[in-house]
C-alpha positions as CSV (number, residue, x, y, z in Angstrom):
1,G,65.1,154.7,149.0
2,A,66.6,157.3,151.3
3,K,69.8,158.9,150.0
4,N,72.8,159.2,152.3
5,S,73.3,162.9,152.7
6,V,76.6,164.4,153.7
7,S,76.6,167.7,155.6
8,I,79.1,169.8,157.4
9,A,80.2,168.5,160.8
10,S,82.6,171.3,161.7
11,V,84.1,174.5,160.4
12,A,87.2,176.1,161.8
13,F,88.9,179.4,161.0
14,G,92.6,180.0,161.8
15,R,94.8,183.0,162.2
16,E,94.3,184.6,158.8
17,F,91.1,185.3,157.0
18,D,91.6,182.5,154.4
19,D,92.7,179.8,156.9
20,F,89.9,177.3,157.2
21,F,89.2,173.6,157.8
22,V,85.8,172.0,157.0
23,V,85.0,168.4,158.1
24,L,82.0,166.7,156.6
25,T,79.9,164.1,158.4
26,D,81.4,161.2,156.3
27,G,84.8,162.1,157.7
28,S,86.1,163.8,154.5
29,W,87.5,167.3,154.8
30,E,88.7,170.4,152.9
31,C,91.1,173.0,154.1
32,D,93.0,176.0,152.7
33,G,95.3,178.7,153.9
34,E,98.3,178.4,156.2
35,L,98.0,175.4,158.5
36,H,100.3,174.8,161.5
37,E,103.3,172.8,160.2
38,E,102.6,170.1,162.8
39,L,99.0,169.7,161.6
40,D,100.0,169.6,158.0
41,K,102.6,166.9,158.8
42,L,100.0,164.9,160.9
43,L,97.5,164.9,158.1
44,N,100.2,163.7,155.6
45,D,101.5,161.1,158.0
46,R,98.0,159.7,158.4
47,G,97.7,159.5,154.6
48,N,95.1,162.3,154.5
49,R,92.5,159.8,155.7
50,D,88.8,160.7,155.5
51,D,88.1,159.7,159.1
52,L,87.8,163.0,160.9
53,V,85.0,164.1,163.3
54,W,86.2,167.7,163.8
55,V,89.1,170.0,163.6
56,S,89.6,173.1,165.7
57,L,92.0,176.0,164.8
58,G,93.0,178.9,167.0
59,P,94.1,182.5,166.4
60,D,97.6,181.7,167.6
61,D,98.1,178.7,165.4
62,E,96.6,176.2,167.9
63,F,95.0,173.1,166.5
64,C,93.2,170.0,167.7
65,L,91.5,167.2,165.7
66,K,89.5,164.1,166.5
67,A,89.3,161.0,164.3
68,K,86.3,158.7,164.2
69,N,88.2,156.1,166.3
70,G,88.1,158.6,169.1
71,R,91.8,159.5,169.0
72,I,92.7,163.2,169.3
73,W,95.9,165.1,168.4
74,W,96.8,168.7,169.3
75,G,99.6,171.2,168.8
76,G,100.6,174.8,169.1
77,V,98.7,175.0,172.5
78,S,99.9,176.4,175.8
79,D,101.4,174.1,178.4
80,E,98.2,174.6,180.5
81,I,96.0,173.3,177.6
82,S,98.4,170.5,176.7
83,E,98.5,169.3,180.4
84,L,94.7,169.5,180.6
85,L,94.2,167.5,177.4
86,F,96.8,164.9,178.6
87,D,94.9,164.6,181.9
88,I,91.5,164.2,180.3
89,T,92.7,161.8,177.6
90,D,94.7,159.6,180.0
91,G,93.3,156.2,179.1
92,N,90.3,157.4,177.2
93,E,90.6,160.0,174.4
94,N,86.8,159.6,173.6
95,E,86.1,161.8,176.7
96,V,87.0,165.0,174.8
97,D,83.9,166.2,172.9
98,Y,85.3,169.4,171.5
99,I,87.7,172.3,172.2
100,S,87.6,175.8,170.8
101,F,90.5,178.2,171.0
102,G,90.1,181.9,171.7
103,V,92.4,184.9,172.0
104,D,95.1,185.3,174.6
105,G,95.3,181.5,175.3
106,S,91.6,181.2,176.2
107,Y,89.7,178.1,175.4
108,F,86.4,176.3,175.7
109,L,86.5,172.6,176.3
110,T,83.7,170.1,176.6
111,H,84.4,166.6,177.8
112,R,82.9,163.6,179.7
113,G,84.3,162.1,182.8
């Protein structure tokens, strides 16, 4: 029969060369380096569940992650990005497809709606 293969769903690099977060297609993940305190606490509070879709890290300690149930969490972002994410997720977090953080507060966001 066909084997279920697991591949990489997302790779994110953070502020330092060795800060990274890899999410696999089965929801499991691996990370290393210095993570934002809030992200580390969130992962621990969620019991380090293997239910992630993607994680995005930014050069200024920003982070955003999405779980398989559609829920997203973010932190370390500017007020502008936080307000935008609140507006988009109001009532439907599934509408955020992905966000990528750049330098000087820049970002790239894909969403539906």
